[in-house]
C-alpha positions in Angstrom: -20.4 -16.9 -62.9 -18.1 -14.3 -61.9 -15.2 -13.0 -63.4 -12.7 -14.1 -60.5 -13.5 -17.6 -61.2 -11.1 -19.8 -63.3 -13.8 -20.6 -65.8 -11.2 -21.7 -68.4 -9.0 -23.6 -66.3 -12.3 -25.4 -64.3 -14.1 -26.1 -67.7 -11.0 -27.3 -69.8 -10.4 -30.0 -66.7 -13.7 -30.8 -66.5 -14.3 -31.9 -70.1 -10.5 -33.5 -70.0 -12.4 -35.6 -67.3 -15.6 -36.5 -69.3 -13.9 -37.0 -72.2 -11.6 -40.0 -70.2 -15.1 -41.0 -68.7 -17.0 -41.1 -72.5 -16.9 -45.0 -73.1 -18.2 -47.8 -70.4 -15.6 -50.1 -71.8 -12.5 -48.0 -71.4 -13.8 -46.9 -68.0 -14.0 -50.7 -67.0 -11.7 -52.7 -69.5 -12.3 -55.9 -68.0 -16.2 -55.1 -68.3 -19.1 -54.0 -66.5 -18.7 -54.0 -62.6 -21.5 -56.4 -61.3 -21.2 -56.4 -57.8 -20.7 -53.8 -54.7 -20.5 -50.1 -54.8 -19.7 -50.4 -58.8 -23.0 -52.2 -59.6 -24.5 -50.5 -62.6 -26.9 -49.1 -60.6 -25.3 -47.5 -58.2 -25.2 -43.9 -58.3 -22.0 -43.2 -55.8 -19.9 -45.6 -57.6 -21.6 -47.3 -60.5 -22.5 -46.7 -64.0 -25.7 -44.2 -62.6 -23.2 -41.7 -61.4 -21.4 -42.1 -64.5 -24.1 -41.2 -66.4 -25.1 -38.3 -64.5 -21.9 -36.2 -65.3 -22.8 -36.7 -69.3 -26.5 -36.1 -68.8 -25.4 -32.8 -66.9 -23.1 -31.7 -69.9 -25.7 -32.6 -72.4 -28.1 -30.3 -70.5 -25.7 -27.7 -70.7 -24.6 -27.9 -74.2 -21.1 -29.1 -73.3 -21.6 -32.6 -74.0 -24.0 -35.0 -76.4 -26.8 -36.4 -75.7 -25.5 -40.0 -77.5 -22.6 -40.1 -74.5 -25.3 -39.6 -72.0 -27.5 -42.3 -73.7 -24.7 -45.2 -73.5 -24.2 -44.3 -69.6 -28.3 -44.9 -69.5 -28.2 -47.5 -70.8 -25.3 -49.4 -68.9 -27.0 -48.3 -65.9 -30.1 -49.6 -66.4 -28.8 -52.9 -67.9 -30.1 -55.8 -66.0 -32.8 -56.5 -63.5 -33.8 -53.3 -61.4 -33.8 -53.5 -57.8 -36.7 -52.0 -55.9 -36.1 -54.6 -53.0 -35.7 -53.3 -49.3 -31.8 -52.1 -50.1 -33.4 -49.7 -53.1 -32.7 -45.9 -52.1 -31.8 -43.1 -53.7 -28.2 -44.1 -54.0 -29.0 -47.4 -55.6 -31.7 -49.0 -57.5 -35.4 -47.8 -58.8 -35.0 -44.7 -57.3 -31.0 -44.0 -58.2 -32.1 -44.8 -61.7 -35.2 -42.5 -61.8 -33.4 -39.6 -60.2 -30.9 -39.9 -63.3 -33.7 -40.5 -65.4 -35.6 -37.4 -64.9 -32.7 -35.1 -65.2 -32.7 -36.7 -69.0 -36.2 -36.5 -69.7 -37.0 -33.1 -68.3 -33.9 -31.8 -70.9 -34.7 -34.3 -74.1 -38.0 -35.6 -73.8 -36.8 -38.6 -74.3 -37.1 -41.8 -71.6 -40.5 -40.6 -70.5 -42.3 -44.6 -70.4 -38.7 -45.4 -68.8 -39.4 -42.8 -66.1 -42.9 -43.4 -65.9 -41.8 -47.5 -64.9 -39.0 -46.3 -62.0 -41.2 -43.7 -60.6 -43.9 -46.8 -60.0 -41.4 -48.7 -58.3 -39.6 -45.7 -56.3 -43.4 -44.8 -55.0 -43.6 -48.6 -53.8 -40.1 -48.5 -52.2 -41.2 -45.4 -50.3 -44.7 -46.5 -49.4 -43.3 -49.7 -47.8 -40.5 -47.5 -46.2 -42.6 -45.1 -44.5 -45.3 -47.7 -43.3 -42.1 -49.0 -41.5 -41.0 -45.7 -40.2 -44.1 -44.8 -38.8 -44.6 -48.3 -37.1 -41.3 -47.7 -35.4 -42.2 -44.6 -34.0 -46.0 -45.6 -32.9 -43.7 -48.2 -31.0 -41.8 -45.5 -29.6 -39.0 -47.0 -30.4 -35.4 -45.4 -31.6 -35.0 -45.3 -35.5 -31.3 -46.5 -37.5 -29.6 -44.1 -39.7 -30.6 -46.3 -42.8 -34.4 -45.5 -41.6 -34.0 -41.6 -42.2 -30.8 -40.3 -43.4 -30.0 -39.2 -47.0 -28.1 -42.2 -48.8 -30.3 -44.9 -47.6 -33.3 -43.3 -45.8 -36.1 -41.6 -46.4 -35.0 -38.2 -46.6 -32.7 -39.2 -49.7 -36.1 -40.8 -50.9 -37.7 -37.0 -50.2 -35.4 -35.5 -51.8 -36.3 -37.0 -55.2 -39.8 -36.8 -54.6 -39.5 -33.3 -53.8 -37.7 -32.8 -56.9 -39.3 -34.7 -59.1 -42.9 -33.9 -58.3 -43.3 -31.9 -55.2 -47.1 -31.8 -55.0 -47.5 -35.4 -54.9 -49.3 -37.0 -52.2 -45.9 -38.9 -51.7 -43.7 -35.8 -51.2 -46.1 -34.7 -48.4 -46.3 -38.3 -47.0 -42.4 -38.3 -46.8 -42.6 -34.4 -45.5 -44.7 -35.5 -42.8 -42.8 -38.2 -41.6 -40.0 -36.1 -41.3 -41.8 -34.1 -39.7 -42.8 -36.8 -37.0 -39.4 -37.7 -36.8 -38.5 -34.6 -34.8 -41.3 -35.1 -32.6 -40.2 -36.0 -29.1 -40.1 -39.9 -27.9 -40.4 -40.9 -24.2 -36.5 -40.3 -23.0 -35.6 -39.6 -19.5 -32.5 -38.3 -20.6 -33.7 -36.1 -23.4 -32.0 -37.2 -26.4 -33.4 -36.0 -29.4 -36.0 -38.4 -31.0 -33.3 -38.9 -34.2 -31.0 -40.4 -31.8 -29.6 -43.9 -33.0 -28.6 -46.5 -30.7 -26.1 -47.8 -33.5 -22.6 -46.7 -34.5 -21.6 -44.2 -37.0 -21.2 -47.4 -39.4 -25.2 -48.2 -38.8 -24.3 -51.2 -37.1 -24.2 -52.4 -33.1 -20.7 -51.6 -31.5 -19.4 -52.0 -28.3 -17.7 -48.2 -28.8 -21.4 -46.7 -28.9 -22.8 -49.1 -26.8 -25.5 -46.1 -26.0 -25.7 -44.9 -29.9 -24.9 -41.7 -31.1 -26.5 -38.4 -32.3 -25.4 -37.9 -36.2 -25.3 -34.2 -37.7 -23.9 -34.7 -41.0 -25.4 -34.3 -44.3 -25.2 -37.9 -45.5 -25.9 -39.7 -42.5 -27.2 -37.3 -40.2 -29.9 -35.0 -39.2 -29.3 -32.0 -41.3 -30.1 -34.3 -44.4 -34.1 -34.0 -43.1 -33.2 -30.5 -42.2 -32.1 -29.9 -45.9 -35.3 -31.3 -47.4 -37.4 -29.7 -44.6 -35.9 -26.4 -45.5 -36.1 -27.1 -49.2 -39.9 -28.0 -49.0 -40.9 -25.2 -46.6 -38.9 -22.7 -49.5 -41.1 -24.2 -51.9 -44.2 -23.2 -50.2 -45.4 -26.6 -49.4 -48.6 -26.9 -47.3 -47.2 -29.7 -44.8 -48.3 -29.3 -41.2 -45.5 -28.8 -38.5 -42.4 -28.2 -41.1 -41.6 -24.8 -39.6 -41.8 -26.1 -36.0 -39.7 -29.5 -37.1 -37.2 -27.1 -39.1 -36.6 -25.1 -35.2 -36.7 -28.3 -33.5 -33.6 -29.9 -35.3 -31.8 -26.4 -35.3 -32.3 -25.7 -31.7 -30.3 -29.2 -31.2 -27.8 -27.8 -33.5 -27.5 -24.7 -31.6 -27.0 -26.6 -28.3 -23.9 -28.4 -29.8 -22.3 -25.5 -32.1 -18.8 -24.6 -31.5 -16.1 -21.8 -32.6 -17.1 -18.2 -32.3 -19.6 -15.9 -34.7 -16.7 -15.5 -37.4 -16.1 -19.2 -37.5 -18.8 -21.5 -36.0 -18.9 -25.0 -36.6 -20.7 -28.6 -35.8 -19.7 -31.9 -34.7 -20.1 -34.9 -36.9 -21.6 -36.7 -34.6 -21.7 -37.1 -30.7 -21.4 -39.9 -28.1 -23.6 -40.9 -24.8 -20.8 -39.6 -23.1 -20.5 -36.4 -24.5 -24.0 -35.9 -24.4 -24.0 -36.2 -21.0 -20.7 -34.2 -20.4 -22.4 -31.2 -22.7 -19.1 -31.2 -24.3 -17.0 -31.5 -27.2 -13.3 -31.5 -27.6 -11.7 -29.2 -30.6 -10.1 -32.1 -31.6 -13.1 -33.5 -32.6 -13.9 -30.9 -35.2 -14.6 -33.1 -38.5 -12.7 -32.0 -41.5 -14.9 -29.9 -43.8 -16.6 -32.7 -45.9 -19.8 -33.2 -47.3 -20.5 -35.8 -45.8 -19.8 -35.1 -42.0 -18.3 -31.5 -42.0 -19.1 -27.8 -42.7 -19.6 -28.4 -46.4 -23.0 -30.1 -45.7 -23.6 -29.0 -42.0 -23.4 -25.1 -42.9 -25.4 -25.6 -46.5 -28.2 -27.0 -44.3 -27.8 -24.1 -41.8 -28.2 -21.6 -44.8 -31.3 -23.6 -46.1 -32.8 -23.5 -42.7 -32.3 -19.5 -42.0 -33.4 -19.0 -45.4 -36.6 -21.1 -45.0 -37.2 -19.6 -41.1 -36.3 -15.9 -42.5 -33.5 -16.1 -40.1 -30.9 -14.0 -41.4 -28.6 -14.0 -37.9 -28.9 -18.4 -38.8 -27.7 -17.4 -42.7 -24.9 -15.6 -41.6 -23.9 -17.9 -39.1 -23.4 -21.0 -41.8 -21.8 -18.4 -44.3 -19.5 -17.2 -41.9 -18.5 -21.0 -41.2 -18.0 -22.1 -45.1 -15.8 -18.5 -45.3 -13.8 -19.5 -41.9 -13.0 -23.0 -43.7 -12.0 -21.6 -47.2 -10.1 -19.2 -46.1 -8.3 -21.5 -43.5 -5.2 -23.5 -45.1 -5.1 -26.1 -42.3 -8.9 -26.7 -42.8 -8.1 -27.0 -46.6 -5.3 -29.4 -46.0 -7.6 -31.8 -44.4 -9.5 -32.9 -47.7 -6.3 -34.3 -49.7 -8.8 -36.4 -51.7 -10.5 -35.0 -54.9 -14.4 -36.0 -54.3 -17.9 -35.0 -53.7 -18.4 -37.1 -50.4 -14.8 -36.5 -48.9 -13.1 -34.0 -50.7 -12.3 -30.7 -52.4 -15.0 -31.1 -54.5 -17.5 -31.2 -52.3 -16.1 -28.4 -50.1 -16.0 -26.3 -53.7 -19.5 -27.3 -54.9 -21.4 -26.7 -51.8 -19.6 -23.2 -51.4 -20.3 -22.2 -54.7 -24.2 -23.4 -54.1 -24.1 -21.5 -51.0 -22.8 -18.4 -52.1 -24.9 -18.4 -55.8 -28.0 -18.9 -53.1 -27.6 -15.5 -51.4 -24.9 -13.6 -54.0 -21.9 -13.7 -51.0 -19.3 -12.4 -53.2 -16.6 -13.0 -50.2 -17.6 -16.8 -50.5 -17.6 -16.3 -54.5 -14.1 -14.9 -53.9 -12.8 -18.0 -52.5 -13.8 -20.1 -54.9 -10.7 -20.0 -57.5 -8.1 -20.7 -54.9 -10.0 -24.2 -53.9 -10.8 -24.9 -57.6 -7.0 -24.6 -58.5 -6.2 -27.0 -55.3 -8.5 -29.5 -56.8 -7.4 -28.9 -60.3 -3.9 -29.7 -59.2 -4.8 -32.8 -56.7 -6.6 -34.2 -60.1 -3.2 -33.9 -62.2 -1.3 -36.2 -59.7 -2.8 -39.1 -59.8 -5.5 -41.4 -61.4 -8.6 -41.5 -59.7 -11.4 -43.9 -59.6 -14.1 -42.7 -62.0 -17.1 -42.9 -59.8 -19.3 -40.3 -58.8 -19.3 -39.9 -54.9 -15.5 -39.6 -54.2 -14.1 -40.0 -57.8 -13.5 -38.1 -61.1 -17.0 -38.3 -62.7 -18.0 -36.3 -59.3 -15.0 -33.4 -59.5 -15.8 -33.3 -62.9 -19.4 -31.9 -62.0 -18.1 -29.5 -59.8 -15.7 -28.1 -62.2 -18.1 -28.0 -65.0 -20.7 -26.4 -62.2 -18.6 -23.5 -61.0 -17.5 -23.0 -65.0 -21.2 -22.7 -66.6 -23.3 -22.1 -63.6 -26.8 -24.3 -62.9 -29.1 -25.0 -65.5 -32.6 -24.9 -64.6 -34.4 -27.3 -62.0 -34.4 -30.5 -61.9 -31.0 -29.9 -59.8 -28.2 -32.3 -60.4 -26.9 -32.2 -56.5 -30.3 -33.0 -55.4 -28.8 -36.5 -54.4 -26.3 -34.3 -52.0 -29.4 -32.5 -50.4 -27.3 -29.1 -51.7 -30.4 -28.3 -53.8 
């Protein structure tokens, strides 16, 4: 933590937010949510996500384990899903992720974690079998097969954090390598091109599908997980080649100049055919589709490939964004996914990774913007787009990151 960062204000705001989120009965006065994104097992919008905030605070000594336990108990209440809809953000894998963080620091919850791990292994093996069958048939993937939020990149991020040398981790990494290998395609589209719209469903607006760059739903999720594995010296055949194949495609579509590069959020078939992305299609600098996510994935790839030029381009991209008020104004929201908290945390993670003092120097201004936005309105309590995520970003800026496992694994940032 450098002296230029507004540690007292960031820490005070994070503490205040955590205090308002301490008791499930006051967070949800009408009772625990029981459906949709706010289902307790949801990392994005439910009790699981708020539990992660309190676990992180307990791990760093800023909070107490009793509060963390209350939220964990709320998250695991009821039947845990290990069905087809289970993923890093929902059900057994989401609960395994937060329980792993609690167990690694407290020594508690080990039996619960063992059961959640078994369920997550089953989910992952089923998803891998389906994915390999799809590739065997030379069919194009759905986003939900490989992306971070619903797919195997997310499950891979968990397994890489939980047990990097387990056979299932190698299995997911091998699948991600295979995902990047060419399919028969006369148009020369990448093998991760999907025949659906960005919503994940077929659409007349995307009748020939799209190529997705985002960290939440696109190929940057696979790039990040593969790069992290390569940095950890996991001996899975083809990882470096897979990272290079993804980078070749993202390089082809990189926009801007050396001082301020950026990547599209996605491209349509028309854009792929024309070989052109209009500047107006530059995504806002969010984590999910914008430079907060794509630049971090590129930085990790550059470090994994020992490519300093790629690392520099990634850091230039985030730095140019931090210095551009017009770009910052495109993130009026507070959250990790669509808002300022996501940019703040990605920039902090990138600066911390390589000791980039120029990025670090821009963090106080961004933190102030987030704090001001938090002061203006009441906000949803959730992790992904609400107060819990903003609190985690400010808490981490002020306190630094504790030892592994990292809480931002679920964002594929570490």
